[in-house]
Each structure stands twice: as C-alpha cells, then as structure tokens.
N, C-alpha and C positions, 0 to 999 in steps of 0.2 A: 541620499538615495529619495527618488520622489515616491508619492505614495503610488503613482500608476506602476513604477518599477516594482514596488513591493508586492501589489495586488497580482501583477503578471507573474511573479515568481512563485507565488503562493498558488495560483491557479495551475500553472504548469507543474508543480510539484504535487499538489492534489489530484492530478490526472490518474497516478496509478492507484491512490485510495479508492478514487471514483470507479474504476474499472473492475477492483477486487470486490467492492461493495456491491457492485451489479452482478458478480458471481454469487456473492454469499446470499445475497436478497433472492436470487433465481433458485435456491436450494430450500427456500422457507416456503411453506404452505401458507403462514399468517406471520406478519411482520408484528412481533411483540415489542413492548417498550423497553425492556431491559436488554435484550440482544442489540437491538437499534442503538441505544445509549453506550452499551458498552464497546461494540465495534467502533462507533463515531467518537467517543471519547478516548480510547486507546490509538486509533489512528491520529487523531487532533493530537492528542500528548507526545505519540512518538515524533511526529512532524514538528512540533514545537522544541523538543528536547535535542534532535540530532543537530539543529543548525547551532545550538547553543552548544552542544559537544564539539562539533568541528571548530567551531570560533575558539573556544576554550584551548582545544588542542592545537590550533593555528599549524604551524608549519614544522611543529616538533614530529608530528608523525606522518604527515602528508605523503612522504616518500615510502612509507611502509602500506599504507591503506591504500592509495591509488593504484597499487599493482593487483589488487585481488578484491576489491570492494564490490565491483561489478559482477565477479563471480560468485561470490557471497549471496548478491541478492537473486542471481540467477537461480542458483542452487535452491535456495529456500522455496521461491516462487514455482520451480519446477517440482519439488517434492510435493507440495501441496495440490499443485496442479494436477499431478499424476494419480495422486490420491483421489481426487475428486474424479476424473476420468474412470478409475476403477470402479468407484462407487455408483456411477452412472451406467456401467455395464452390469452390475450386479442385479440378480433377480430380485422382484420387489418383495419376495417371501422371506428374504432373508431376516434372521432374528436379530442379527446386528445391527444396533441404531447407527445411522451415518454420525460422523465426527461433527460436532458443533463448532463451526469456525469462529464462533466469538466467545469462546471459552480457551482456558488453558494454553497448552504451548503452541496450538495453532493459531491462536488469538497473537500470541507474542511474537512468533514467527512471520505473520502476516504483517503486523505493526513494523517489525525491524525491516522486511523487505520492501515496504512501501515509502520508507523513510530515508534508506541509505542515500539517496540522491540529496537529501536535506543537509545530510552530512558536509557534502561536497558544498553546497551553498555557505554553510557556516564556515568552511575554511576560506572559501572566496571573500566572505566578510570579512573576515581577520586579515587576510592579505591587503584588502582595499582600506582597512582602518575605520570601517563602519560598526557602530555599536550594532549587536545582536539582538536586544530584548524585542524592540517593536517588529522588526521583520521577522522574528521568531514568533510571535503573538499572533501576529497576522497570519502567517503560514499555519499555524495549529488552528486556528479558528476557520479558515476556508477549508482546510482539509476535513475537519470535523463537520461541517456544513455538507461538503460534496460526498462524504461518507454517508450521511443520513439520506440525503437525495438519491445517491446511487443505490443504497439498499432497496429503498422504495420502488425505484424504478425498476431493479432487477426482480422484485417480487412480481410485478405487473407483467415482465416478460415469462418469469418463470411460470405464471398460472396460464399464459398462452402456449407454452411449449414444453411444460411438465418437466419430466425425467431427462430431457435433452438438454435443459439449460444446464445442468449439472456438468454435462458433457462441455457445453459451450463455455462455461464458468471456469474449468479446468484448462481449457485450450487458451483463454483469456490470460489467466494466471502464467502459462508458458509463455505466450506470445510478449506478455510485458518482459520476463525474464530474458528473452532474446533481445527484444528492444533497447534493454539496457546495455546486453554485451554488444550490439552494433552501435548503440551511441557511444560507447566506449571506445571501440576500434576507429570509428570515423573521427573522434576528436583527438586521437592521440597518433 
C-alpha cells in the first residue's frame, strides 16, 4: 500500500473526528490544553486501535459486526447530538453545568463512534494481507491532528455564533450518524 493511499485513508477516517471536534470546540468559551489534548489523544488512540482490532479479528467476526456496526455508530452519535441540542435550548440561568465532552463516558462514546469506520479498514487490511501497524499509526496521528485543528476551529466558530453553535454541533453529530447509515445502505 502506497503512502498516498495510507494518508488518503487516514484523512477520510479523520473527517468524522474533525467534525465532532468542531462541535466540541464550539461549546468551549476558551480552549484549554488539557481538554484539547484529551480529545485529540483519545480520538487518535481509538483511530489507531480500531484498525488493529479489525485486522486481528479479520474475517472471524465480520459477518456479525457488519450487520449492525453502522447502527451502533449512528446510535452513539445521535444520543450525544440530541443531548447537545437539548442543552442548546436550555435557559442560560440553569444551575446544571453542561456535560464536558472531553471527559468520562461522553469521551469514550464519541471516540468509539468516530472510529467504527476504522474497524472496517482493519478488516479490509486483513483480507488484503497487508500489515496493520504502519497504516494504523498514520491513521491515529492524522486523526489526532485533525481533532486538535477541528477543536480550535470550532472554538472560533463558537465565539462568532455563541450558544447556537451547540445546536449546530448536535446537528453535525446526528448528520454524521445519518451519513454512516446512508453510506452503509449504498455500499450494501
């Protein structure tokens, strides 16, 4: 596999992470180093691990996963998206702090949801007899970089559009989930 092919796959896989990072960054009043590093690291780590997992599992479970992987990704993104939309509609005087998407279960769910496609890439690499380590490393590093850039870009958009950016972020997450469903139905 050529470097151009590996990099192209990495950028394509990183687009979901980039879009989610834009919506997360749009919620932040200030981008701090820790949340930026947490989100970037986790998205990059999951984008690295999923192809490895897919490659390892190979054809053993493909028949079981392919039937519902797209629904899992859609469900995770939709739940978080709806939650963001609800928070955007709440009054500013609420005592409840909005959920930090760079922590806890929300971070894990976003990491899994944005990296499900990478699992399929790992399966494909196994079927083609291509070693997984170099492509996975490139995929993880590109996703990490795209996440950091997306979060900073989202912050700039958030300062322009305020609380509406949270609404847009939720819609983006749901849109990514719908895109995953449509791609699966078109390809199958």
